[in-house]
C-alpha positions as CSV (number, residue, x, y, z in Angstrom):
1,M,-0.2,-0.1,0.1
2,E,1.3,3.1,-1.2
3,Q,2.1,5.7,1.8
4,T,-1.1,8.1,2.8
5,S,-1.1,11.5,4.1
6,E,-2.4,11.9,7.5
7,A,-5.4,13.8,6.2
8,Q,-6.1,10.6,3.5
9,F,-5.7,8.3,6.7
10,N,-8.3,10.2,8.7
11,Q,-10.3,10.1,6.3
12,L,-10.2,6.4,5.2
13,V,-10.6,5.5,9.0
14,D,-13.9,8.6,9.0
15,E,-15.1,6.2,6.0
16,L,-14.5,2.7,7.9
17,M,-16.1,3.7,10.9
18,F,-19.1,4.8,8.9
19,S,-19.7,1.7,7.0
20,I,-19.4,-0.1,10.8
21,E,-21.9,2.4,12.2
22,E,-24.1,1.7,9.2
23,S,-23.8,-2.2,9.3
24,I,-24.8,-2.4,13.3
25,D,-27.7,-0.3,12.3
26,S,-29.1,-2.6,9.5
27,S,-28.2,-5.7,11.6
28,G,-30.6,-5.2,14.1
29,A,-28.2,-6.1,16.5
30,E,-29.0,-4.8,20.1
31,L,-26.0,-2.5,20.1
32,D,-24.9,1.0,21.0
33,Y,-22.0,2.8,19.7
34,E,-20.8,6.5,19.9
35,N,-17.9,7.9,17.7
36,S,-15.9,10.6,19.4
37,G,-12.4,11.4,19.4
38,G,-11.2,8.9,16.7
39,L,-12.8,6.5,19.1
40,L,-15.8,4.0,18.4
41,T,-17.0,2.4,21.5
42,L,-19.5,-0.3,20.4
43,T,-21.9,-1.5,23.6
44,C,-23.2,-4.9,23.7
45,E,-26.6,-3.8,25.4
46,T,-26.7,-7.6,26.8
47,N,-23.8,-7.7,29.0
48,G,-22.7,-4.4,28.9
49,S,-19.2,-5.5,27.2
50,Q,-17.0,-2.9,24.9
51,I,-15.3,-3.4,21.7
52,I,-13.4,-0.4,20.8
53,L,-12.1,1.0,17.0
54,S,-9.1,3.5,17.3
55,R,-7.3,5.1,14.9
56,Q,-3.6,5.3,15.1
57,P,-2.2,8.3,12.5
58,A,0.9,7.9,13.6
59,L,1.2,4.2,12.3
60,G,-1.5,4.8,9.8
61,E,-3.5,1.6,11.7
62,V,-6.6,1.0,13.1
63,W,-6.6,-0.4,16.9
64,L,-9.1,-3.3,18.1
65,A,-10.0,-3.7,21.4
66,A,-12.2,-6.9,22.5
67,R,-12.4,-9.3,25.2
68,S,-10.4,-11.7,23.1
69,G,-7.3,-9.1,22.9
70,G,-5.5,-6.1,21.4
71,F,-5.4,-5.8,17.9
72,H,-3.7,-3.8,14.5
73,F,-4.7,-3.5,11.5
74,K,-3.3,-2.0,8.7
75,L,-4.6,-0.9,5.2
76,Q,-3.2,-3.6,2.9
77,D,-3.4,-4.6,-1.2
78,T,-5.2,-8.2,-1.3
79,D,-6.9,-9.4,-4.4
80,Q,-9.8,-7.6,-3.4
81,G,-8.9,-4.9,-3.4
82,S,-7.2,-2.6,-0.2
83,R,-8.2,-4.2,2.9
84,W,-8.0,-3.5,6.7
85,C,-5.6,-6.7,7.5
86,N,-4.2,-7.5,10.7
87,T,-0.6,-7.0,11.0
88,I,0.3,-10.5,12.2
89,D,-1.6,-12.8,10.5
90,S,-3.6,-10.8,7.6
91,T,-7.2,-11.4,9.3
92,P,-9.1,-9.1,7.9
93,L,-11.0,-6.5,9.9
94,A,-14.4,-7.1,9.2
95,E,-13.7,-10.9,9.7
96,A,-12.2,-10.0,13.2
97,L,-15.1,-7.6,14.3
98,S,-17.4,-10.2,13.3
99,Q,-15.8,-13.0,15.3
100,A,-15.4,-10.1,18.7
101,F,-19.6,-9.4,17.8
102,Q,-20.2,-13.4,18.2
103,E,-17.7,-14.1,21.2
104,Q,-19.3,-11.0,23.0
105,A,-22.6,-10.0,22.4
106,K,-23.7,-13.6,20.3
107,E,-24.8,-11.4,17.6
108,Q,-24.0,-12.1,14.0
109,I,-22.9,-9.1,12.1
110,N,-21.3,-9.3,8.8
111,F,-19.4,-5.9,7.5
112,D,-19.3,-4.6,3.9
113,F,-15.9,-2.8,3.9
């Protein structure tokens, strides 16, 4: 992936977070979310647990914090186009986020980004 400016990075992350919010809204899942100060906090209404996404412009990464741990994602070129992928094992963020919701909220949400 070619180097992006901080403004480009922030635009990409804004689009990512909006897409996540839209997926949650259309899923009917019992989740609340708040997007503030570069953090997207997702709260599972059934048990109060949280999943947090934060932007890290200096590193060009999005971080995911869930009960299962903390994960770092970077935009990478793949066969399916540019995708946010785990910096350790290349798992797509959409897949990791779906798994986190399944584990914490028992909610099945498919993300399309």
